[in-house]
C-alpha positions in Angstrom: 20.4 64.2 -32.6 22.4 66.0 -35.6 25.8 65.2 -36.5 27.1 68.3 -34.9 26.1 66.8 -31.5 26.4 63.2 -32.1 30.2 63.3 -33.3 31.4 64.9 -30.0 28.8 63.6 -27.7 27.8 59.8 -28.6 30.5 58.9 -31.4 33.5 58.1 -29.4 31.7 56.4 -26.2 29.8 54.3 -29.0 32.9 53.2 -30.6 34.8 52.4 -27.3 31.9 50.5 -26.2 31.8 48.7 -29.3 35.6 47.7 -29.6 35.8 46.7 -26.0 32.8 44.4 -26.4 34.1 42.7 -29.4 37.8 42.6 -27.9 36.3 40.6 -25.0 34.0 38.5 -26.9 36.6 37.1 -29.5 38.6 35.1 -26.9 35.3 34.6 -24.9 34.0 32.0 -27.6 37.2 29.6 -27.1 36.7 30.1 -23.2 33.2 29.2 -23.2 33.8 26.3 -25.5 36.5 25.4 -23.0 34.1 25.4 -20.2 36.5 27.9 -19.0 34.1 31.1 -19.0 34.8 31.6 -15.1 38.1 32.7 -15.8 36.7 35.8 -18.1 35.0 36.7 -14.8 37.9 35.8 -12.8 40.4 38.1 -14.8 38.1 41.3 -14.5 38.3 40.8 -10.6 42.2 40.3 -10.9 42.7 43.4 -12.7 41.2 45.7 -10.0 43.9 45.4 -7.2 46.8 45.2 -9.7 45.7 48.8 -11.4 45.1 50.2 -8.1 48.6 49.2 -7.1 50.2 50.4 -10.3 48.5 53.7 -9.5 49.7 54.0 -5.9 53.3 53.2 -7.1 53.3 55.3 -10.5 50.5 58.2 -9.6 49.1 58.3 -12.8 46.6 55.9 -14.9 48.4 54.8 -18.0 48.5 51.5 -20.3 51.4 50.0 -19.5 51.6 50.7 -15.5 48.1 48.9 -15.5 49.3 46.2 -18.0 52.2 45.1 -15.4 49.7 45.7 -12.1 47.3 43.6 -13.8 49.9 40.7 -14.9 51.4 41.0 -11.1 47.7 40.4 -9.8 47.4 37.6 -12.0 50.7 35.7 -10.9 49.4 36.4 -7.4 46.2 34.9 -7.8 47.5 31.9 -9.4 49.8 31.4 -6.7 47.3 31.7 -4.2 45.1 29.5 -5.9 47.4 26.8 -6.1 48.4 27.2 -2.6 44.9 27.1 -1.3 43.8 23.9 -3.3 47.0 22.1 -2.1 46.8 23.1 1.6 43.0 23.0 1.7 42.3 20.2 -0.6 39.4 21.9 -2.2 38.6 21.7 -5.9 40.1 24.5 -8.1 36.8 25.7 -8.7 36.3 26.6 -5.1 39.6 27.9 -4.7 39.6 30.0 -7.7 36.2 31.7 -6.6 37.9 32.4 -3.0 40.8 34.2 -4.3 39.0 36.4 -7.0 36.5 37.6 -5.0 38.9 38.4 -1.9 41.5 40.2 -4.2 38.5 42.0 -6.0 37.5 43.0 -2.4 40.8 43.9 -1.4 41.0 46.1 -4.6 37.7 47.9 -3.5 39.0 48.4 -0.1 42.4 50.1 -1.4 40.3 52.4 -3.5 38.2 53.6 -0.8 41.4 54.2 1.5 43.4 56.2 -1.5 43.1 59.7 -2.9 42.3 59.1 -6.5 40.7 62.4 -7.0 43.2 63.6 -9.4 42.1 60.6 -11.7 38.8 58.7 -12.6 39.6 55.9 -10.4 37.1 55.0 -7.6 34.6 52.1 -6.8 31.8 53.1 -8.9 34.6 53.8 -11.7 35.7 50.3 -11.3 32.1 48.6 -11.4 30.7 51.1 -14.1 33.5 52.6 -16.0 33.1 56.2 -17.4 31.9 55.6 -20.8 29.3 58.5 -20.7 32.3 60.7 -19.9 34.7 59.7 -22.8 33.2 62.5 -25.1 35.6 64.0 -27.9 35.5 67.8 -27.1 37.6 69.0 -30.0 35.1 67.6 -32.8 32.4 70.0 -34.2 30.7 67.5 -36.6 31.5 64.9 -39.4 34.4 66.9 -40.9 36.1 66.6 -37.5 37.0 62.8 -38.5 39.6 64.3 -41.4 41.1 67.3 -38.9 44.4 66.2 -37.8 44.1 69.0 -35.1 40.6 67.7 -33.9 41.7 64.0 -34.0 44.6 64.9 -31.6 42.0 65.5 -29.2 40.5 61.8 -29.0 40.1 60.4 -26.0 43.1 58.2 -25.2 40.7 55.0 -24.5 39.6 54.9 -28.3 43.0 54.3 -29.5 43.9 51.8 -26.6 41.0 49.9 -27.2 41.2 50.0 -30.9 44.8 48.6 -30.8 43.6 45.9 -28.3 40.7 45.1 -30.7 43.3 44.8 -33.6 45.9 42.6 -31.6 43.2 40.0 -30.4 41.8 40.0 -33.9 45.4 39.2 -35.2 45.7 36.5 -32.3 42.6 34.6 -33.4 43.5 34.8 -36.8 47.5 33.9 -36.8 46.4 30.8 -34.0 43.0 29.8 -35.5 43.9 26.5 -36.4 45.7 25.2 -33.3 43.1 27.2 -31.5 40.3 25.4 -33.0 41.7 21.7 -32.8 43.0 22.2 -29.0 39.4 23.5 -28.0 37.8 20.6 -29.9 40.5 17.6 -29.2 43.1 18.5 -27.0 44.5 14.8 -27.1 44.9 15.1 -30.9 46.1 18.4 -31.0 49.0 16.9 -28.4 49.8 14.5 -31.1 50.3 16.6 -33.9 52.6 18.7 -32.0 50.7 21.6 -30.8 51.9 23.0 -27.2 48.4 23.3 -25.8 49.8 24.3 -22.5 51.4 27.3 -23.9 48.4 27.9 -26.4 45.9 28.2 -23.5 48.2 30.3 -21.4 48.3 32.5 -24.4 44.5 32.6 -24.9 44.5 33.6 -21.0 46.8 36.4 -21.4 45.0 37.9 -24.5 41.7 37.8 -22.4 43.7 39.7 -19.7 45.1 42.2 -22.1 41.6 43.1 -23.6 40.0 43.0 -20.2 42.7 45.6 -18.6 42.2 47.7 -22.1 38.4 47.7 -21.5 38.6 48.1 -17.7 39.6 51.9 -17.4 36.7 53.0 -19.9 33.8 50.3 -19.5 34.6 48.8 -15.8 34.1 45.5 -14.7 30.6 45.0 -15.5 30.7 44.9 -19.2 34.0 43.1 -19.3 32.4 40.1 -17.4 29.2 40.2 -19.3 31.0 40.5 -22.8 33.6 37.6 -22.0 30.3 35.4 -21.8 27.2 36.5 -23.0 27.7 36.9 -26.6 29.9 33.8 -27.3 27.3 32.0 -25.1 24.4 33.1 -27.1 26.1 32.4 -30.2 26.8 29.3 -29.2 22.9 28.5 -29.1 22.4 29.6 -32.7 25.4 27.2 -34.8 27.0 24.2 -34.7 30.1 25.9 -36.9 33.0 27.8 -34.9 33.4 30.4 -37.6 29.4 31.2 -37.6 29.8 31.4 -33.8 32.4 33.7 -33.7 30.5 36.1 -36.4 27.4 35.9 -34.2 29.2 36.9 -31.1 30.5 39.8 -32.7 27.3 40.8 -34.0 25.5 40.3 -30.4 28.5 42.0 -28.7 28.0 45.3 -30.8 24.2 44.8 -30.7 24.6 45.2 -26.9 27.0 47.8 -26.9 24.8 50.2 -29.4 21.5 49.2 -28.2 22.6 49.6 -24.2 24.4 53.0 -24.8 21.2 54.5 -26.7 18.6 53.2 -24.1 20.7 54.1 -21.3 20.7 57.7 -22.6 17.3 57.8 -24.1 15.2 54.9 -22.6 14.4 56.5 -19.2 13.3 59.9 -21.0 11.1 57.6 -23.6 9.5 56.5 -20.5 8.8 59.4 -18.8 12.3 59.6 -16.6 14.4 62.6 -15.8 17.7 61.2 -15.6 19.8 58.8 -17.5 20.9 55.3 -16.4 24.7 53.7 -16.0 25.6 52.9 -19.9 27.5 50.1 -18.6 24.8 48.4 -16.7 22.5 49.0 -19.6 25.0 47.3 -22.0 25.3 44.2 -19.8 21.7 43.9 -19.6 20.9 43.9 -23.3 23.8 41.3 -23.7 22.1 39.3 -21.2 18.4 40.0 -22.7 20.2 38.5 -26.0 21.4 35.7 -24.3 18.0 34.9 -22.7 16.2 35.2 -26.3 18.8 32.6 -27.7 18.6 30.2 -25.0 14.7 30.4 -25.5 14.8 30.3 -29.4 18.1 29.0 -30.3 18.2 26.1 -32.4 21.4 24.7 -30.8 20.2 25.4 -27.1 20.1 22.0 -26.1 23.8 21.3 -26.8 26.3 22.0 -24.0 30.2 22.2 -24.3 32.7 22.3 -27.2 30.7 19.7 -29.8 30.9 22.6 -32.4 32.0 21.2 -35.7 35.7 22.0 -36.3 
């Protein structure tokens, strides 16, 4: 594929998929080490009814209504989990599973009963996203990267997920020390004055922001996979947190790039006629990387947050 074809057709989907994968993998490292990986799965389920309700209220799909809708859905989810846990006297994991699956199903039902023909929002979009359609129509080649008029025609999902990635990276950098200490020794973190409860909530909010920003472009499948697979695979290769973060970013990038390429060209190489879902292939590649790390990783026998601080 020449530059005249690659830039308008493949550059922006590749960048969006890669940025989304990294933005989810960064907070995912701490969630995995804190044994809270299910929260990433939960967030990706909760955002759907919140986004649908935000669309019904505003009639448009834009960043702030999506964020507010997802935040409202998260609050409802927390209240329901606590109510079910107290009234039913069941363990929190079970209450969480009931609430998040129910809310996701409610979001699917709302989508099916709502006229979303004017926007890219339907059940298939909620699961797989619309990564393949996020092409840069105004680009003519690599020179378009320096063309202000062409840059104005970039898919809005690209600057949105890029800004989200910058925000997630800044959060990780600014709160690196308290995140690191509270992840490995919460009791010690409290004794030196770290507000672990507030920090834990900030981590979940950061993960939720990454999930909402990624959801519109890549759907819930990639969001779930990227919160868990790259950090878990990286955890099996090292006992140092800094190295784990680097490995997770590398795995997230490799999953996004290889998954997108194989989704478009893999079936053709095998004699097929049609491409497959980019989101599904990216998630599959992240799972294969995790399987390889689980099989050959030097730290595969270690479990939990015992990484060296």
